[in-house]
C-alpha positions in Angstrom: 0.1 0.4 0.3 1.1 3.7 -0.9 0.1 6.0 1.6 0.6 9.8 2.0 -0.7 10.0 -1.8 -2.2 13.2 -3.4 -5.5 12.6 -5.0 -3.8 13.1 -8.2 -1.3 10.7 -7.6 -4.0 8.3 -6.9 -5.7 9.4 -10.3 -2.7 8.6 -11.9 -2.2 4.8 -10.4 -6.1 3.7 -10.7 -7.4 2.4 -13.9 -10.6 3.2 -13.3 -12.6 6.9 -12.1 -11.8 8.3 -9.0 -14.5 10.0 -7.4 -14.6 12.4 -4.1 -16.7 14.6 -1.6 -17.2 17.5 -3.4 -17.2 19.7 0.1 -15.7 17.9 3.2 -16.3 20.3 6.7 -14.5 22.3 7.7 -11.5 20.9 10.1 -11.6 18.0 8.3 -8.1 15.9 7.1 -8.0 13.5 4.7 -5.8 11.0 3.4 -5.3 9.3 0.3 -3.7 5.8 -0.3 -3.4 3.1 -2.8 -3.0 -0.3 -2.8 -1.6 -1.9 -6.0 -3.6 -5.3 -7.8 -2.4 -8.3 -7.1 -2.5 -11.9 -8.2 -1.6 -13.6 -4.5 -3.8 -13.3 -3.3 -5.7 -12.1 -5.8 -7.2 -8.5 -5.0 -8.0 -5.7 -7.4 -6.5 -2.1 -6.9 -8.2 0.1 -4.2 -7.7 3.8 -3.4 -8.7 4.3 0.0 -9.7 7.9 1.5 -9.3 8.6 5.6 -11.4 11.4 6.4 -12.0 12.5 10.0 -12.0 15.7 11.5 -8.8 17.1 12.9 -10.1 16.3 16.8 -10.7 13.1 16.4 -14.0 12.5 17.4 -15.6 12.0 14.0 -14.4 9.9 10.7 -14.9 8.6 7.8 -13.3 6.2 5.0 -13.9 5.7 1.0 -12.6 2.5 -0.3 -12.9 2.7 -3.8 -11.6 -0.4 -6.8 -13.4 -1.5 -10.5 -16.8 -2.5 -10.6 -17.2 -5.8 -10.3 -13.3 -6.3 -8.5 -14.6 -4.8 -5.4 -13.6 -5.5 -2.2 -16.8 -7.3 -0.6 -18.5 -6.5 2.5 -20.6 -9.5 2.5 -16.9 -11.6 2.6 -16.9 -10.5 5.9 -19.8 -13.3 6.4 -21.4 -13.8 9.7 -20.5 -10.8 10.9 -22.5 -8.7 9.4 -26.1 -10.6 8.5 -27.5 -7.4 8.3 -29.7 -6.5 4.8 -28.5 -4.0 2.8 -31.2 -1.0 2.4 -32.0 0.5 -1.2 -32.6 4.2 -0.6 -32.6 6.8 -3.9 -30.1 10.7 -3.1 -30.1 13.1 -5.3 -30.1 11.0 -8.7 -28.1 7.9 -6.9 -29.0 4.8 -5.7 -27.3 4.0 -3.1 -27.4 0.8 -0.3 -27.4 1.6 3.6 -27.2 -0.5 6.7 -26.9 0.7 10.2 -24.6 -0.3 12.4 -25.9 -3.1 14.6 -24.7 -4.4 18.3 -22.6 -7.0 16.6 -21.2 -4.8 13.7 -20.3 -0.9 14.6 -20.0 0.4 10.7 -22.9 2.3 9.4 -21.7 1.4 5.4 -22.6 3.1 2.3 -22.6 1.5 -1.3 -22.8 2.1 -4.5 -20.8 2.0 -8.5 -20.3 4.4 -10.3 -19.2 5.1 -14.2 -17.0 2.0 -13.8 -15.7 2.6 -9.8 -17.2 0.7 -7.2 -17.7 2.4 -3.8 -17.9 1.9 0.0 -18.1 4.3 2.3 -18.1 3.3 5.8 -18.1 4.8 9.8 -18.0 4.0 13.4 -19.4 7.2 14.3 -21.6 8.7 11.8 -24.5 7.5 10.5 -25.9 5.7 7.4 -27.7 8.8 6.4 -24.6 11.7 6.7 -23.0 8.9 5.1 -25.5 8.5 1.9 -25.0 12.7 2.4 -21.5 12.2 1.3 -22.5 9.7 -1.7 -24.9 11.9 -3.4 -22.4 14.5 -3.6 -19.4 12.2 -4.7 -17.7 14.3 -8.4 -14.6 12.7 -10.2 -11.5 13.0 -8.2 -9.0 15.3 -10.2 -6.0 14.3 -12.5 -4.1 17.6 -11.8 -3.7 20.2 -9.1 -5.4 23.0 -8.9 -4.7 26.2 -10.6 -3.4 28.6 -7.7 -3.2 31.7 -9.3 0.3 31.2 -8.4 2.3 32.6 -11.6 
């Protein structure tokens, strides 16, 4: 895994579209990491976006991979048998599930333009994560022009 990347570096490494929140709450820090595809054990490439409040009280993680090759939250088997609920937020179809007694993470999953996205949080509700999912935009491939000339 390659941590400490810029979003543009992650976009350059990924062979699938990368998505980011259109806006993040003030005082939120982001960390970007990339994991290359592996043959053994078989695993697709992944981009990880970790967003957390500077005071450490709240955070969420966005895990992205090519559609059809995603990390399967169902792979954790009986640890999380709760069903996904389908909801529409904005123009996007999402699947959500709230934390349960035996699993403390709220989760949202969706697919956009060939990218499978899983958003999870131990301290935010699925409804808040659904808002994040509804506002995802395509990540930039070049840094912003800050007007320095």
